[in-house]
VEXTI-257375 format. One record per atom (N, C-alpha, C): residue in three letters; x, y, z. Coordinates in pm, whole numbers, padded with zeros to 5 digits, always signed. Layout:
N
AlaXYZ;...
***
This chain:
356
Met+00121-00104-00012;Met+00015-00012+00003;Met+00089+00129-00016;Thr+00054+00223-00062;Thr+00106+00379-00053;Thr+00073+00401+00066;Glu+00203+00503+00083;Glu+00230+00584+00227;Glu+00087+00665+00302;Gln+00059+00701+00190;Gln-00066+00787+00168;Gln-00202+00720+00226;Val-00193+00584+00207;Val-00307+00469+00210;Val-00282+00459+00330;Leu-00149+00405+00380;Leu-00089+00370+00546;Leu-00156+00469+00633;Glu-00105+00580+00595;Glu-00149+00705+00642;Glu-00281+00740+00716;Arg-00372+00678+00607;Arg-00533+00684+00627;Arg-00572+00574+00714;Val-00517+00442+00733;Val-00549+00373+00790;Val-00515+00375+00922;Ala-00378+00428+00954;Ala-00321+00470+01069;Ala-00423+00542+01127;Gly-00484+00631+01082;Gly-00579+00783+01098;Gly-00694+00697+01163;His-00728+00622+01089;His-00887+00549+01176;His-00852+00484+01240;Glu-00745+00408+01286;Glu-00713+00315+01390;Glu-00686+00396+01512;Arg-00601+00501+01507;Arg-00582+00620+01589;Arg-00711+00690+01663;Arg-00812+00700+01589;Arg-00920+00790+01600;Arg-01013+00677+01660;Phe-01022+00564+01630;Phe-01099+00452+01703;Phe-01073+00396+01840;Asn-00964+00423+01864;Asn-00892+00376+01971;Asn-00922+00464+02099;Thr-00895+00621+02074;Thr-00977+00716+02125;Thr-01117+00712+02170;Leu-01174+00647+02024;Leu-01384+00634+02055;Leu-01351+00523+02170;Phe-01283+00437+02151;Phe-01337+00287+02213;Phe-01307+00325+02374;Glu-01206+00385+02401;Glu-01182+00416+02557;Glu-01281+00536+02585;Glu-01300+00635+02528;Glu-01431+00729+02566;Glu-01535+00599+02574;Tyr-01584+00559+02465;Tyr-01718+00441+02526;Tyr-01684+00396+02647;Phe-01578+00329+02663;Phe-01592+00237+02831;Phe-01581+00327+02911;Asp-01509+00453+02899;Asp-01532+00528+03022;Asp-01664+00579+03078;Thr-01754+00581+02936;Thr-01884+00636+02967;Thr-01957+00484+03017;Leu-01968+00386+02967;Leu-02003+00277+03024;Leu-01979+00249+03196;Ala-01873+00248+03220;Ala-01832+00240+03331;Ala-01923+00305+03430;Ala-01962+00419+03389;Ala-02028+00530+03485;Ala-02165+00477+03470;Gly-02228+00465+03352;Gly-02385+00479+03336;Gly-02449+00300+03330;Leu-02387+00213+03289;Leu-02435+00101+03319;Leu-02531+00078+03452;Asp-02677+00042+03371;Asp-02787+00014+03491;Asp-02725-00111+03544;Ala-02703-00130+03697;Ala-02686-00225+03790;Ala-02732-00206+03886;Pro-02723-00307+04030;Pro-02769-00281+04171;Pro-02657-00247+04208;Ser-02669-00129+04305;Ser-02553-00059+04341;Ser-02441-00179+04428;Phe-02503-00295+04471;Phe-02420-00356+04547;Phe-02328-00448+04449;Ser-02348-00460+04371;Ser-02303-00545+04291;Ser-02129-00529+04236;Arg-02066-00616+04289;Arg-01921-00593+04271;Arg-01865-00656+04111;Phe-01962-00758+04076;Phe-01907-00852+03987;Phe-01932-00783+03838;Thr-02069-00690+03859;Thr-02062-00623+03734;Thr-01978-00537+03619;Pro-01909-00415+03750;Pro-01844-00337+03692;Pro-01690-00418+03674;Asp-01664-00539+03746;Asp-01581-00610+03732;Asp-01565-00676+03561;Cys-01679-00705+03549;Cys-01726-00758+03402;Cys-01706-00664+03284;Val-01725-00522+03327;Val-01704-00442+03211;Val-01527-00398+03228;Glu-01480-00413+03326;Glu-01334-00400+03298;Glu-01274-00526+03229;Leu-01297-00614+03273;Leu-01256-00724+03138;Leu-01269-00709+03032;Leu-01429-00631+02986;Leu-01439-00615+02819;Leu-01340-00525+02788;Arg-01338-00402+02884;Arg-01263-00299+02856;Arg-01107-00369+02803;Ala-01062-00458+02894;Ala-00915-00479+02901;Ala-00878-00532+02740;Ile-00970-00649+02736;Ile-00947-00716+02648;Ile-01009-00655+02464;Ser-01073-00540+02506;Ser-01107-00448+02358;Ser-01010-00360+02356;Leu-00938-00321+02448;Leu-00842-00208+02410;Leu-00716-00271+02374;Arg-00677-00406+02447;Arg-00578-00441+02441;Arg-00494-00490+02319;Gly-00449-00398+02199;Gly-00421-00434+02079;Gly-00517-00450+01977;Gly-00536-00529+01887;Gly-00607-00552+01768;Gly-00578-00440+01654;Lys-00587-00485+01529;Lys-00545-00401+01441;Lys-00672-00272+01380;Arg-00770-00365+01441;Arg-00906-00241+01372;Arg-00914-00245+01262;Leu-00884-00367+01175;Leu-00912-00362+01060;Leu-01042-00367+00977;Arg-01151-00451+01092;Arg-01269-00388+01033;Arg-01338-00257+01045;Val-01293-00204+01150;Val-01311-00006+01171;Val-01255+00053+01015;Val-01156-00007+00989;Val-01092+00064+00851;Val-01160+00021+00736;Met-01200-00084+00707;Met-01291-00124+00623;Met-01397-00055+00636;Leu-01463-00060+00721;Leu-01634+00028+00753;Leu-01586+00173+00699;Asn-01490+00255+00735;Asn-01429+00355+00702;Asn-01411+00395+00527;Glu-01352+00299+00506;Glu-01308+00323+00355;Glu-01425+00252+00276;Ala-01510+00161+00317;Ala-01640+00144+00246;Ala-01726+00274+00260;Ala-01759+00312+00356;Ala-01819+00440+00347;Ala-01743+00577+00245;Arg-01597+00566+00201;Arg-01548+00630+00108;Arg-01559+00583-00007;Leu-01612+00480+00003;Leu-01668+00411-00170;Leu-01766+00507-00221;Val-01838+00615-00123;Val-01919+00661-00209;Val-01932+00823-00180;Ala-01860+00820-00022;Ala-01863+00958+00025;Ala-01748+01054+00026;Ser-01703+01129+00014;Ser-01546+01181+00026;Ser-01518+01285+00201;Glu-01661+01279+00220;Glu-01620+01346+00369;Glu-01691+01236+00458;Pro-01633+01278+00615;Pro-01717+01173+00707;Pro-01855+01197+00708;Val-01919+01038+00720;Val-02023+01056+00763;Val-02131+01029+00865;Glu-02225+01072+00917;Glu-02307+01037+01033;Glu-02297+00879+01060;Gly-02324+00824+01158;Gly-02331+00700+01188;Gly-02208+00567+01190;Leu-02078+00650+01135;Leu-01999+00557+01151;Leu-01925+00516+01270;Asp-01922+00610+01358;Asp-01866+00574+01500;Asp-01953+00479+01537;Ala-02095+00486+01564;Ala-02185+00402+01614;Ala-02127+00242+01539;Ala-02139+00227+01446;Ala-02129+00086+01347;Ala-01988+00050+01387;Ala-01856+00135+01431;Ala-01754+00107+01450;Ala-01767+00055+01563;Leu-01807+00093+01652;Leu-01797+00074+01838;Leu-01896-00101+01789;Ser-01971-00095+01769;Ser-02098-00214+01725;Ser-02016-00322+01668;Ile-01898-00280+01540;Ile-01843-00411+01528;Ile-01742-00470+01586;Glu-01680-00370+01703;Glu-01543-00434+01742;Glu-01619-00486+01898;Leu-01725-00413+01955;Leu-01826-00510+02041;Leu-01829-00631+01994;Leu-01869-00651+01899;Leu-01908-00785+01838;Leu-01759-00902+01827;Gln-01657-00823+01803;Gln-01564-00854+01773;Gln-01495-00914+01949;Thr-01516-00844+02052;Thr-01476-00852+02195;Thr-01546-00987+02227;His-01719-00992+02172;His-01788-01107+02198;His-01718-01231+02164;Gly-01688-01230+02052;Gly-01644-01323+01978;Gly-01481-01388+02040;Leu-01442-01282+02076;Leu-01280-01325+02171;Leu-01314-01348+02297;Val-01392-01345+02340;Val-01426-01405+02482;Val-01498-01556+02468;His-01538-01569+02380;His-01639-01690+02378;His-01547-01787+02336;Asp-01445-01731+02233;Asp-01348-01827+02166;Asp-01241-01886+02274;Asp-01226-01824+02330;Asp-01121-01835+02420;Asp-01178-01943+02532;Leu-01297-01939+02570;Leu-01381-02017+02630;Leu-01393-02186+02581;Ile-01415-02126+02449;Ile-01438-02278+02367;Ile-01302-02337+02356;Asp-01216-02261+02362;Asp-01072-02326+02302;Asp-00977-02344+02437;Asp-01032-02298+02554;Asp-00936-02297+02662;Asp-00819-02219+02656;Gly-00834-02097+02611;Gly-00721-02030+02555;Gly-00662-01928+02668;Pro-00559-01945+02732;Pro-00528-01860+02840;Pro-00487-01729+02824;Val-00395-01713+02661;Val-00395-01550+02668;Val-00449-01514+02503;Arg-00474-01379+02536;Arg-00541-01329+02435;Arg-00446-01160+02423;Arg-00425-01132+02279;Arg-00339-01018+02283;Arg-00226-00964+02359;Gly-00167-01064+02414;Gly-00036-01043+02477;Gly-00106-01040+02632;Gly-00202-01074+02680;Gly-00257-01044+02856;Gly-00352-01185+02866;Pro-00400-01195+02977;Pro-00520-01313+03014;Pro-00627-01282+02927;Ser-00652-01403+02874;Ser-00800-01393+02798;Ser-00880-01396+02963;Thr-01030-01339+02879;Thr-01106-01306+03017;Thr-01163-01458+03075;Tyr-01142-01561+03002;Tyr-01191-01694+03116;Tyr-01093-01735+03188;Tyr-00933-01675+03151;Tyr-00864-01722+03278;Tyr-00805-01606+03353;Ala-00875-01488+03327;Ala-00889-01383+03440;Ala-00980-01460+03548;Tyr-01083-01483+03527;Tyr-01210-01544+03577;Tyr-01181-01708+03654;Arg-01094-01739+03617;Arg-01052-01884+03676;Arg-00954-01819+03783;Glu-00882-01722+03745;Glu-00783-01674+03855;Glu-00860-01598+04012;Arg-00942-01551+03933;Arg-01052-01487+04064;Arg-01120-01591+04112;Phe-01186-01668+04053;Phe-01247-01791+04117;Phe-01215-01921+04123;Pro-01073-01955+04161;Pro-00991-02086+04125;Pro-01084-02177+04208;Asp-01172-02192+04314;Asp-01233-02256+04400;Asp-01376-02288+04326;His-01415-02197+04227;His-01536-02197+04185;His-01535-02204+03998;Pro-01481-02325+03978;Pro-01523-02327+03818;Pro-01619-02289+03723;His-01720-02323+03777;His-01855-02329+03699;His-01877-02165+03738;Thr-01848-02118+03818;Thr-01884-01953+03818;Thr-01770-01887+03729;Ala-01645-01911+03722;Ala-01565-01855+03617;Ala-01637-01882+03474;Val-01698-02001+03447;Val-01792-02032+03293;Val-01861-01939+03293;Gly-01947-01946+03348;Gly-02085-01873+03356;Gly-02042-01716+03370;Leu-01947-01650+03441;Leu-01907-01518+03374;Leu-01824-01506+03273;Thr-01800-01561+03199;Thr-01727-01568+03073;Thr-01842-01585+03001;Val-01920-01683+02996;Val-02047-01689+02906;Val-02128-01553+02885;Leu-02136-01500+03057;Leu-02191-01370+03073;Leu-02169-01228+03022;Ala-01990-01225+03026;Ala-01898-01102+02947;Ala-01930-01106+02809;Gly-01908-01222+02751;Gly-01927-01230+02603;Gly-02128-01194+02603;Asp-02188-01237+02638;Asp-02341-01209+02579;Asp-02347-01044+02612;Leu-02287-00987+02717;Leu-02301-00872+02743;Leu-02204-00749+02620;Ala-02102-00803+02578;Ala-02068-00758+02462;Ala-02158-00744+02354;Leu-02192-00865+02321;Leu-02315-00876+02223;Leu-02414-00796+02236;Ala-02463-00773+02351;Ala-02612-00713+02343;Ala-02532-00557+02364;Leu-02451-00504+02386;Leu-02367-00395+02401;Leu-02344-00344+02233;Ser-02319-00423+02149;Ser-02256-00416+02024;Ser-02411-00371+01934;Leu-02513-00421+01982;Leu-02637-00357+01908;Leu-02735-00265+01969;Arg-02684-00242+02116;Arg-02738-00145+02171;Arg-02703+00013+02106;Val-02578+00024+02070;Val-02484+00146+02036;Val-02545+00167+01900;Leu-02592+00066+01832;Leu-02663+00099+01697;Leu-02819+00160+01736;Leu-02881+00083+01787;Leu-03022+00141+01847;Leu-02998+00274+01940;Glu-02906+00319+01969;Glu-02876+00434+02013;Glu-02834+00539+01918;Ala-02801+00508+01833;Ala-02742+00592+01716;Ala-02782+00704+01669;Lys-02751+00840+01663;Lys-02835+00952+01604;Lys-02816+00973+01472;Val-02894+00882+01435;Val-02901+00859+01249;Val-03065+00857+01254;Pro-03107+00857+01134;Pro-03261+00838+01089;Pro-03280+00692+01101;Val-03419+00676+01170;Val-03473+00544+01187;Val-03440+00443+01106;Gly-03474+00470+00953;Gly-03452+00375+00872;Gly-03318+00326+00851;Leu-03192+00385+00903;Leu-03085+00363+00899;Leu-03026+00310+00977;Arg-03108+00333+01095;Arg-03083+00268+01250;Arg-03120+00120+01227;Gln-03248+00118+01162;Gln-03297-00001+01135;Gln-03234-00154+01050;Ala-03167-00083+00896;Ala-03092-00140+00862;Ala-02953-00201+00894;Met-02879-00079+01009;Met-02760-00133+01032;Met-02783-00235+01160;Val-02897-00222+01215;Val-02942-00339+01337;Val-02937-00470+01275;Glu-03019-00474+01142;Glu-03023-00602+01076;Glu-02884-00646+01014;Val-02822-00575+00985;Val-02669-00637+00915;Val-02631-00680+01047;Gln-02626-00615+01165;Gln-02526-00700+01285;Gln-02599-00799+01333;Thr-02728-00798+01317;Thr-02797-00907+01381;Thr-02756-01013+01288;Arg-02799-01026+01197;Arg-02748-01123+01046;Arg-02578-01169+01084;Ala-02494-01072+01080;Ala-02356-01117+01107;Ala-02368-01190+01210;Ala-02392-01156+01326;Ala-02386-01229+01475;Ala-02442-01371+01452;Ala-02538-01397+01392;Ala-02621-01540+01383;Ala-02534-01608+01312;Asp-02498-01526+01157;Asp-02397-01625+01093;Asp-02272-01678+01161;Thr-02186-01591+01279;Thr-02097-01606+01343;Thr-02105-01735+01396;Phe-02268-01707+01460;Phe-02298-01844+01573;Phe-02290-01981+01482;Val-02294-02008+01383;Val-02313-02104+01302;Val-02187-02119+01256;Gly-02137-02022+01205;Gly-01969-02050+01221;Gly-01892-02117+01307;Gln-01930-02071+01469;Gln-01846-02130+01576;Gln-01947-02303+01568;Ile-02010-02295+01516;Ile-02100-02433+01523;Ile-02037-02552+01438;Val-02051-02505+01310;Val-01962-02597+01218;Val-01818-02592+01261;Asp-01766-02473+01295;Asp-01612-02527+01312;Asp-01593-02639+01420;Leu-01660-02610+01529;Leu-01666-02726+01628;Leu-01646-02869+01510;Glu-01774-02858+01435;Glu-01828-02981+01378;Glu-01707-03017+01287;Arg-01622-02956+01240;Arg-01526-02965+01141;Arg-01462-03061+01202;Asp-01416-03061+01300;Asp-01327-03130+01367;Asp-01349-03285+01404;Phe-01444-03337+01358;Phe-01488-03440+01410;Phe-01504-03499+01272;Ala-01499-03460+01156;Ala-01469-03509+01042;Ala-01312-03597+01019;Val-01284-03689+00980;Val-01184-03757+00943;Val-01058-03650+00873;Thr-01101-03596+00746;Thr-01019-03528+00700;Thr-01145-03417+00656;Pro-01155-03318+00677;Pro-01258-03227+00587;Pro-01204-03145+00459;Asp-01269-03155+00356;Asp-01235-03133+00243;Asp-01231-02983+00233;Glu-01146-02911+00094;Glu-01147-02793+00133;Glu-01241-02669+00135;Asp-01353-02755+00059;Asp-01481-02652+00076;Asp-01568-02649+00211;Val-01500-02766+00313;Val-01555-02736+00420;Val-01493-02624+00492;Leu-01391-02631+00466;Leu-01271-02514+00530;Leu-01304-02401+00481;His-01324-02399+00367;His-01398-02233+00316;His-01525-02172+00377;Ser-01602-02282+00408;Ser-01749-02253+00431;Ser-01707-02212+00593;Val-01624-02259+00662;Val-01629-02252+00835;Val-01569-02118+00806;Ala-01467-02071+00739;Ala-01400-01928+00708;Ala-01463-01828+00676;Asp-01605-01888+00585;Asp-01701-01759+00577;Asp-01787-01746+00685;Tyr-01864-01870+00742;Tyr-01953-01805+00813;Tyr-01906-01785+00983;Lys-01767-01805+00980;Lys-01682-01800+01139;Lys-01670-01655+01151;Ser-01620-01622+01004;Ser-01526-01503+00998;Ser-01561-01403+00932;Ala-01558-01417+00791;Ala-01578-01329+00666;Ala-01722-01240+00680;Arg-01860-01307+00758;Arg-01948-01256+00755;Arg-01958-01123+00839;Tyr-01892-01147+00933;Tyr-01877-01047+01023;Tyr-01784-00949+01029;Ser-01662-01015+00982;Ser-01542-00946+00957;Ser-01518-00821+00889;Ile-01587-00893+00745;Ile-01541-00805+00625;Ile-01689-00760+00593;Leu-01790-00869+00539;Leu-01905-00830+00472;Leu-01989-00736+00579;Ala-02024-00709+00697;Ala-02060-00644+00781;Ala-02039-00506+00745;Pro-01881-00483+00802;Pro-01834-00344+00789;Pro-01863-00298+00642;Leu-01832-00398+00513;Leu-01873-00329+00401;Leu-01986-00258+00389;Gln-02104-00331+00424;Gln-02264-00339+00412;Gln-02289-00157+00512;Leu-02220-00172+00628;Leu-02245-00064+00715;Leu-02161+00044+00676;Gly-02088+00043+00648;Gly-02039+00187+00555;Gly-02088+00230+00457;Leu-02152+00136+00377;Leu-02231+00170+00238;Leu-02343+00250+00284;Leu-02410+00154+00372;Leu-02551+00209+00426;Leu-02537+00357+00493;Ala-02427+00370+00566;Ala-02393+00506+00607;Ala-02380+00615+00505;Ala-02324+00567+00430;Ala-02278+00707+00318;Ala-02410+00697+00216;Gly-02513+00645+00237;Gly-02650+00679+00147;Gly-02639+00571+00029;Glu-02556+00463+00025;Glu-02572+00335-00071;Glu-02638+00235-00024;Gln-02716+00180-00115;Gln-02800+00032-00097;Gln-02706-00075-00121;Pro-02654-00153-00038;Pro-02582-00280-00028;Pro-02626-00397-00114;Ala-02758-00384-00095;Ala-02836-00526-00127;Ala-02821-00506-00286;Leu-02824-00383-00344;Leu-02790-00398-00524;Leu-02660-00453-00544;Phe-02591-00468-00464;Phe-02459-00529-00499;Phe-02425-00632-00399;Glu-02522-00721-00379;Glu-02502-00831-00273;Glu-02379-00926-00296;Lys-02399-00996-00433;Lys-02332-01092-00499;Lys-02178-01053-00471;Glu-02126-00974-00533;Glu-02000-00891-00544;Glu-01939-00846-00446;Leu-02039-00798-00287;Leu-01967-00796-00185;Leu-01956-00922-00080;Arg-02017-01024-00139;Arg-02020-01142-00053;Arg-01913-01222-00141;Asp-01887-01224-00238;Asp-01774-01274-00314;Asp-01653-01220-00243;Tyr-01612-01079-00257;Tyr-01524-00994-00218;Tyr-01513-01090-00082;Ala-01612-01056+00041;Ala-01553-01089+00176;Ala-01542-01234+00199;Arg-01613-01324+00102;Arg-01547-01483+00105;Arg-01353-01502+00083;Leu-01377-01447-00024;Leu-01231-01518-00060;Leu-01159-01415+00020;Leu-01171-01286+00060;Leu-01083-01205+00154;Leu-01065-01312+00310;Gly-01212-01358+00342;Gly-01231-01419+00441;Gly-01143-01546+00459;Ile-01126-01599+00324;Ile-01070-01772+00312;Ile-00914-01747+00351;Cys-00878-01612+00280;Cys-00739-01559+00287;Cys-00689-01535+00438;Gly-00817-01479+00511;Gly-00768-01450+00643;Gly-00761-01565+00703;Gln-00835-01654+00691;Gln-00849-01769+00753;Gln-00716-01872+00752;Met-00630-01853+00651;Met-00543-01955+00597;Met-00429-01839+00663;Arg-00430-01749+00682;Arg-00315-01652+00706;Arg-00321-01681+00871;Asp-00439-01683+00951;Asp-00435-01718+01108;Asp-00372-01861+01117;Asp-00433-01967+01020;Asp-00379-02080+01024;Asp-00234-02125+01002;Tyr-00172-02072+00943;Tyr-00062-02044+00891;Tyr+00011-01961+00989;Leu-00014-01865+01042;Leu+00067-01793+01153;Leu+00110-01901+01305;Asp-00048-01954+01331;Asp-00046-02026+01449;Asp+00077-02145+01449;Leu+00138-02192+01363;Leu+00291-02259+01316;Leu+00370-02190+01261;Phe+00365-02139+01187;Phe+00486-02067+01089;Phe+00531-01922+01151;Gly+00445-01875+01237;Gly+00428-01730+01294;Gly+00546-01725+01423;Asp+00570-01574+01466;Asp+00594-01578+01551;Asp+00522-01554+01692;Ala+00544-01613+01817;Ala+00475-01617+01954;Ala+00449-01459+02006;Ala+00576-01412+01995;Ala+00616-01265+02037;Ala+00509-01162+01968;Thr+00523-01182+01873;Thr+00444-01098+01785;Thr+00298-01147+01780;Leu+00271-01252+01779;Leu+00116-01288+01795;Leu+00077-01285+01946;Gly+00160-01237+02035;Gly+00076-01250+02181;Gly+00000-01361+02232;Lys+00098-01500+02152;Lys+00014-01619+02205;Lys+00095-01717+02164;Pro+00112-01830+02240;Pro+00216-01937+02176;Pro+00148-02004+02052;Thr+00227-02026+01995;Thr+00220-02101+01833;Thr+00182-02245+01887;Gly+00127-02285+01768;Gly+00106-02439+01766;Gly-00031-02490+01839;Ala-00133-02408+01867;Ala-00241-02433+01917;Ala-00317-02518+01882;Asp-00323-02500+01735;Asp-00437-02598+01670;Asp-00394-02741+01662;Ile-00276-02748+01625;Ile-00189-02883+01635;Ile-00256-02934+01801;Arg-00211-02885+01874;Arg-00241-02922+02047;Arg-00379-02958+02055;Asp-00490-02873+02033;Asp-00618-02871+01992;Asp-00672-03010+01921;Gly-00626-03032+01819;Gly-00624-03151+01730;Gly-00750-03076+01651;Lys-00717-02969+01591;Lys-00802-02900+01495;Lys-00762-02920+01350;His-00881-02924+01272;His-00837-02953+01126;His-00851-02797+01049;Ser-00728-02737+01071;Ser-00682-02610+01024;Ser-00653-02610+00874;Tyr-00623-02511+00758;Tyr-00569-02502+00657;Tyr-00429-02556+00665;Thr-00362-02515+00753;Thr-00225-02580+00782;Thr-00202-02732+00837;Val-00291-02780+00902;Val-00294-02914+00956;Val-00343-03001+00841;Asn-00437-02971+00768;Asn-00465-03052+00641;Asn-00367-03057+00533;Ala-00300-02943+00540;Ala-00149-02952+00429;Ala-00080-03046+00488;Leu-00032-03025+00627;Leu+00074-03085+00689;Leu+00022-03249+00681;Leu-00116-03285+00682;Leu-00121-03445+00649;Leu-00146-03465+00504;Ala-00146-03399+00441;Ala-00157-03460+00293;Ala-00021-03488+00262;Ala+00085-03385+00328;Ala+00222-03362+00276;Ala+00329-03466+00331;Val+00285-03501+00424;Val+00372-03611+00501;Val+00334-03785+00506;Asp+00451-03805+00537;Asp+00402-03986+00580;Asp+00568-04067+00677;Gly+00522-04166+00665;Gly+00631-04243+00778;Gly+00655-04176+00909;Pro+00804-04149+00957;Pro+00840-04109+01069;Pro+00796-03974+01066;Glu+00802-03888+00965;Glu+00728-03733+01014;Glu+00618-03755+01013;Arg+00539-03843+00953;Arg+00391-03799+01024;Arg+00364-03871+01128;Arg+00428-03994+01184;Arg+00445-03991+01308;Arg+00453-03867+01414;Val+00579-03799+01395;Val+00576-03701+01449;Val+00485-03601+01453;Leu+00417-03584+01325;Leu+00294-03481+01340;Leu+00172-03558+01438;Glu+00128-03655+01405;Glu+00048-03758+01509;Glu+00061-03762+01675;Ala+00194-03795+01671;Ala+00225-03758+01825;Ala+00174-03645+01903;Ala+00195-03537+01824;Ala+00161-03370+01886;Ala+00005-03373+01858;Tyr-00028-03412+01744;Tyr-00178-03368+01700;Tyr-00281-03417+01821;Gly-00351-03328+01869;Gly-00438-03351+01991;Gly-00390-03388+02106;Asp-00281-03349+02150;Asp-00155-03355+02283;Asp-00193-03169+02310;Pro-00266-03183+02435;Pro-00297-03055+02502;Pro-00141-03034+02567;Ser-00074-03167+02600;Ser+00072-03112+02686;Ser+00167-03119+02549;Cys+00173-03093+02448;Cys+00278-03108+02344;Cys+00341-02985+02385;Thr+00495-03021+02374;Thr+00618-02928+02420;Thr+00624-02832+02283;Pro+00698-02716+02309;Pro+00708-02624+02227;Pro+00822-02677+02114;Glu+00889-02774+02164;Glu+01018-02874+02099;Glu+00935-02940+02020;Ser+00846-02965+02036;Ser+00734-03112+01896;Ser+00733-03013+01818;Ile+00632-02890+01867;Ile+00573-02788+01775;Ile+00695-02749+01667;Ala+00807-02736+01752;Ala+00949-02678+01645;Ala+00953-02784+01567;Ala+00950-02930+01561;Ala+00955-03013+01490;Ala+00852-03024+01374;Val+00744-03028+01431;Val+00644-03009+01330;Val+00659-02910+01240;Arg+00716-02773+01303;Arg+00721-02657+01207;Arg+00839-02697+01095;Glu+00967-02733+01157;Glu+01083-02791+01049;Glu+00992-02878+00951;Ile+00932-02990+00990;Ile+00900-03057+00850;Ile+00798-03000+00752;Gly+00694-02907+00804;Gly+00604-02848+00729;Gly+00729-02739+00642;Glu+00852-02680+00678;Glu+00920-02593+00610;Glu+00972-02723+00490;Arg+01038-02829+00537;Arg+01069-02899+00467;Arg+01028-02949+00347;Arg+00887-02995+00377;Arg+00803-03051+00303;Arg+00730-02973+00186;Gly+00768-02809+00189;Gly+00702-02755+00121;Gly+00579-02686+00160;Val+00531-02707+00268;Val+00392-02683+00324;Val+00368-02518+00347;Arg+00483-02458+00407;Arg+00469-02342+00444;Arg+00483-02239+00300;Ala+00521-02288+00178;Ala+00556-02237+00055;Ala+00398-02268+00000;Arg+00318-02368+00002;Arg+00215-02413-00063;Arg+00132-02342-00007;Leu+00115-02279+00142;Leu+00016-02185+00225;Leu+00037-02060+00157;Glu+00187-02035+00151;Glu+00179-01897+00106;Glu+00119-01837-00047;Ala+00164-01980-00132;Ala+00108-01956-00259;Ala-00029-01946-00273;Asp-00117-02045-00197;Asp-00274-02034-00178;Asp-00327-01890-00142;Met-00255-01851-00029;Met-00265-01699+00014;Met-00278-01599-00082;Arg-00191-01602-00141;Arg-00158-01502-00262;Arg-00270-01547-00357;Arg-00314-01676-00414;Arg-00408-01703-00486;Arg-00516-01608-00486;Tyr-00609-01650-00348;Tyr-00705-01605-00321;Tyr-00691-01439-00278;Ala-00568-01381-00238;Ala-00576-01268-00246;Ala-00572-01211-00410;Arg-00532-01245-00492;Arg-00535-01200-00607;Arg-00712-01203-00656;Gln-00752-01306-00610;Gln-00897-01293-00672;Gln-00996-01222-00616;Ala-00946-01193-00469;Ala-01007-01079-00386;Ala-01023-00976-00468;Ser-00882-00924-00517;Ser-00846-00831-00567;Ser-00923-00730-00694;Ala-00927-00882-00767;Ala-01027-00875-00894;Ala-01141-00862-00885;Val-01210-00894-00772;Val-01373-00842-00768;Val-01347-00731-00720;Ala-01275-00658-00633;Ala-01278-00500-00613;Ala-01255-00425-00730;Ala-01133-00459-00823;Ala-01108-00405-00913;Ala-01225-00373-01018;Asp-01347-00440-01021;Asp-01467-00429-01106;Asp-01518-00313-01043;Trp-01489-00276-00914;Trp-01583-00137-00854;Trp-01545-00032-00930;Arg-01453-00017-00993;Arg-01369+00118-01024;Arg-01494+00196-01120;Pro-01568+00151-01218;Pro-01664+00220-01271;Pro-01765+00295-01188;Arg-01781+00222-01069;Arg-01917+00300-01032;Arg-01856+00368-00878;Trp-01783+00342-00793;Trp-01719+00421-00679;Trp-01590+00479-00667;Arg-01603+00562-00575;Arg-01460+00675-00592;Arg-01283+00572-00578;Gln-01234+00635-00664;Gln-01108+00547-00720;Gln-01018+00531-00607;Glu-01016+00624-00512;Glu-00886+00598-00370;Glu-00960+00460-00282;Ala-01088+00477-00281;Ala-01150+00400-00205;Ala-01107+00264-00263;Val-01149+00224-00380;Val-01149+00108-00462;Val-01021+00080-00420;Thr-00928+00172-00479;Thr-00768+00087-00456;Thr-00763+00040-00302;Phe-00744+00107-00203;Phe-00789+00022-00113;Phe-00823-00088-00088;Phe-00935-00150-00121;Phe-00996-00282-00128;Phe-00952-00372-00256;Glu-00870-00306-00339;Glu-00786-00392-00419;Glu-00644-00401-00373;Gln-00594-00359-00279;Gln-00433-00338-00229;Gln-00480-00458-00074;Leu-00566-00448+00017;Leu-00584-00459+00108;Leu-00518-00651+00099;Pro-00605-00748+00011;Pro-00582-00870+00023;Pro-00417-00906+00022;Leu-00332-00832-00101;Leu-00227-00890-00106;Leu-00096-00823+00012;Trp-00180-00719+00091;Trp-00077-00632+00190;Trp-00110-00714+00301;Ser-00241-00785+00306;Ser-00250-00857+00452;Ser-00173-00986+00432;Val-00174-01064+00315;Val-00092-01161+00303;Val+00059-01155+00325;Glu+00125-01025+00259;Glu+00252-01031+00280;Glu+00282-00968+00424;Gln+00206-00887+00501;Gln+00220-00886+00648;Gln+00256-00966+00731;Ala+00195-01111+00684;Ala+00164-01210+00767;Ala+00320-01312+00735;Met+00390-01261+00651;Met+00508-01386+00586;Met+00667-01321+00657;
***
């Protein structure tokens, strides 16, 4: 991406981080809860911590750039939409870490493990409060839209987008768990999981919300928006799966090898299974599904993946899907503003190259 585009991206991120801090300051002071409750403000503080701790805010950037496809100046409703998007993301992070028994998120303790530390003798309470924290984030993500100072029709359309995105994400979580019961799911299954679990709320919804805020009707361009979101979502899930084995733990803010330890059928694991046999396969099978698998064992699997060309194949696949997504965005040029179209053209390959 050009320096000008990267500066614009950084500006969206800085502005939103300030907005998000202000939102939580207001929420902590104004959430309706009984005066005796200590657990409620503690819950809000944990949501604040995981929400403000890291995160690239790419969803917020896409939201703002989607509005720029139509409008050259800032439009009403983007702040509420941005808060809604990131609160829905917070909901997902909280529940993901509970489902995956993940101890670390964005370089700090996950909400689930924070509650486990607070209630070491009450594990069911820790689980219950984690579920409720995620539920509260979801409810807040819809409430900020219902309270947005925009025309009623726009408010309703935005709530519909986010409600649909949330439902699709829950289905995605369900089929994600179901996927791991298959012997070896085929690529179409992995693509569908990526679409439902990630692409629809992380890419499609920000595109739709940004266009709505700018006065456009995204329903008129449903197929191409969905195609772009699906391709970019597949690319993004491949990137996440790739980084889980081939990434740097310090940069990621969590240990690598989680998918192997958890016995997940990720893109990377499937590629490894297809590429190895004999002694190398036995090394992989010994680590696969073993929660106590050591960092040394993960490093051995990583070395096998590099030697057998799995890393190179995943990188080639990510670039291929990124180019396909870019081609979809290129077709928007006759209709929408050039500088914003350029952003969506460049985003897929840029996001891939950032991972390598």
